[in-house]
C-alpha positions, -999 to 999 in steps of 0.1 A, spaced: -148 -776 206 -170 -788 233 -190 -764 257 -163 -776 285 -136 -759 265 -116 -732 283 -109 -694 277 -79 -702 260 -96 -725 234 -122 -702 231 -97 -673 218 -82 -697 196 -116 -707 183 -121 -667 175 -86 -663 163 -90 -692 141 -123 -676 128 -98 -650 112 -80 -672 92 -46 -662 100 -33 -682 70 -48 -654 49 -40 -623 72 -11 -612 48 -34 -615 15 -53 -580 26 -23 -565 48 -2 -566 17 -19 -546 -7 -26 -517 20 10 -516 28 23 -518 -11 0 -493 -21 9 -467 9 45 -474 8 49 -470 -31 32 -435 -28 43 -421 1 79 -438 4 78 -436 43 70 -455 74 49 -436 94 21 -438 119 -5 -447 89 17 -473 75 19 -492 107 -17 -486 120 -32 -495 85 -9 -525 78 -18 -539 117 -55 -529 109 -57 -549 74 -36 -577 89 -57 -587 122 -90 -568 129 -99 -565 96 -97 -605 89 -115 -611 120 -143 -586 111 -147 -605 74 -141 -641 83 -154 -643 117 -189 -625 108 -190 -651 78 -186 -679 101 -211 -670 124 -239 -664 100 -227 -697 76 -228 -716 107 -257 -738 96 -242 -745 63 -208 -748 76 -221 -779 97 -222 -799 64 -191 -786 48 -162 -813 54 -135 -783 45 -145 -764 76 -127 -767 111 -93 -761 100 -73 -732 84 -99 -733 55 -125 -721 79 -135 -725 118 -164 -742 127 -177 -718 153 -196 -731 184 -228 -713 187 -220 -701 221 -190 -683 209 -212 -663 183 -218 -635 200 -180 -634 212 -169 -634 179 -189 -603 168 -180 -582 199 -143 -592 194 -146 -580 156 -163 -546 169 -140 -541 194 -106 -548 180 -120 -528 145 -132 -495 160 -99 -480 176 -81 -486 142 -112 -475 120 -115 -443 145 -75 -434 140 -80 -441 100 -111 -422 95 -93 -392 116 -63 -389 94 -82 -395 59 -97 -373 34 -134 -374 22 -117 -400 -5 -102 -423 22 -135 -422 43 -154 -432 12 -131 -458 3 -131 -472 40 -166 -467 42 -176 -492 11 -148 -518 20 -164 -520 56 -199 -522 41 -189 -550 16 -172 -568 44 -206 -565 62 -225 -572 34 -210 -602 20 -225 -622 51 -249 -604 69 -287 -615 68 -307 -593 46 -278 -585 24 -259 -621 20 -240 -605 -16 -224 -643 -8 -258 -655 -20 -259 -636 -53 -238 -650 -81 -213 -630 -97 -220 -602 -71 -205 -628 -46 -168 -629 -65 -172 -594 -70 -174 -588 -35 -151 -614 -23 -126 -596 -44 -134 -563 -32 -122 -576 4 -86 -577 -10 -86 -548 -36 -103 -526 -11 -71 -523 14 -50 -513 -15 -76 -485 -26 -75 -472 11 -40 -472 10 -39 -453 -18 -66 -428 -8 -45 -423 27 -13 -413 7 -30 -390 -14 -22 -408 -45 -26 -394 -80 -54 -414 -100 -33 -427 -128 -40 -451 -158 -13 -471 -141 -27 -472 -109 -64 -481 -123 -49 -509 -146 -29 -525 -115 -64 -523 -94 -83 -538 -121 -61 -567 -125 -60 -574 -91 -98 -572 -90 -98 -598 -119 -76 -621 -99 -99 -619 -70 -128 -627 -87 -110 -657 -103 -101 -671 -70 -133 -665 -55 -150 -685 -82 -129 -709 -84 -126 -716 -46 -168 -717 -46 -165 -750 -71 -153 -771 -43 -184 -765 -22 -210 -767 -47 -224 -802 -32 -227 -788 1 -236 -752 -7 -269 -767 -28 -278 -792 -1 -279 -764 23 -298 -742 -3 -269 -716 -5 -265 -697 -38 -231 -689 -55 -217 -682 -88 -205 -723 -88 -241 -731 -81 -255 -709 -103 -231 -718 -134 -222 -751 -126 -183 -767 -119 -171 -768 -155 -184 -732 -165 -171 -716 -132 -138 -732 -137 -134 -718 -170 -146 -687 -162 -117 -685 -133 -93 -695 -158 -104 -664 -183 -103 -641 -152 -69 -651 -146 -57 -649 -181 -74 -614 -182 -55 -602 -153 -23 -611 -165 -32 -595 -200 -40 -565 -179 -10 -562 -163 11 -563 -195 -6 -528 -200 8 -513 -167 41 -491 -164 74 -507 -158 79 -529 -139 44 -539 -132 42 -559 -164 66 -585 -149 37 -591 -123 17 -609 -155 36 -637 -148 21 -642 -115 -13 -654 -131 4 -684 -147 7 -707 -115 -30 -704 -109 -39 -711 -145 -15 -741 -143 -30 -751 -108 -65 -751 -121 -63 -760 -155 -67 -796 -146 -101 -792 -135 -116 -775 -169 -143 -801 -175 -149 -816 -137 -183 -822 -133 -208 -809 -105 -205 -846 -90 -168 -844 -86 -165 -804 -77 -150 -814 -43 -119 -827 -61 -109 -793 -70 -101 -790 -32 -66 -806 -40 -60 -774 -61 -71 -750 -37 -48 -761 -9 -22 -755 -39 -36 -721 -44 -32 -712 -8 3 -724 -7 8 -705 -44 0 -667 -27 27 -673 -4 50 -675 -34 32 -650 -55 34 -629 -24 72 -632 -23 74 -623 -60 51 -595 -56 74 -581 -27 104 -581 -50 85 -560 -75 73 -537 -50 109 -534 -41 122 -530 -77 94 -506 -82 105 -487 -49 142 -482 -65 135 -475 -99 
């Protein structure tokens, strides 16, 4: 984007920074957790779904794009659906957009929640900021980066459960654990493609620390573990174990990729983005099955 770009182009860039292609990845977990517990579509369900669909993603990814601008300049993936390359003049605008869009929703969600919901929301919001903000930068702490990234997606489900006053059951814990392992695998595998630009920029990650081969194998094991955990959940959730298989098949060809060729995993990463939509559809079918069971 040039400095002559107009307001509409600026708005488009800020929206792009929220990764619209991934919006549903945070909204769906909240909606599924809340609706399966309450079995009713009320104001909390609607407000929470909209919040985790757009404002939450603007905060999560917008903050990341602002503070990662210097390293993103050297990353050929940035500037499209895999991440915006925000002109520095839009950094303040993006931060303000994140704040102004988040606050009204959060005021409502805190107002209707219990202490458990307040705690869940606070932890989730802290993770969003801590991942990218200077002084914390969890994204540069190997392993913690994958765990924090996973919490970005598991967190909305936990918030949904707490707002719905769901009981703490072994089945729910296992589903959340499987989702958490899946999220760690996704982050770790996604970090592999950025090993070269991250090292050149002096950015640490699980992939720069472990190397491409070990990180890919770790991701494969985490996806496998997620599938195994799902097998121990109450019916019909065990059917979800099969959802891990496409991700394993997609990443397996890179199980021995070297650091120099790490960028080649981007081909699998692009398929990963498409797989999320297929898995999302199948997960929706499982939710419906659970609803009517």
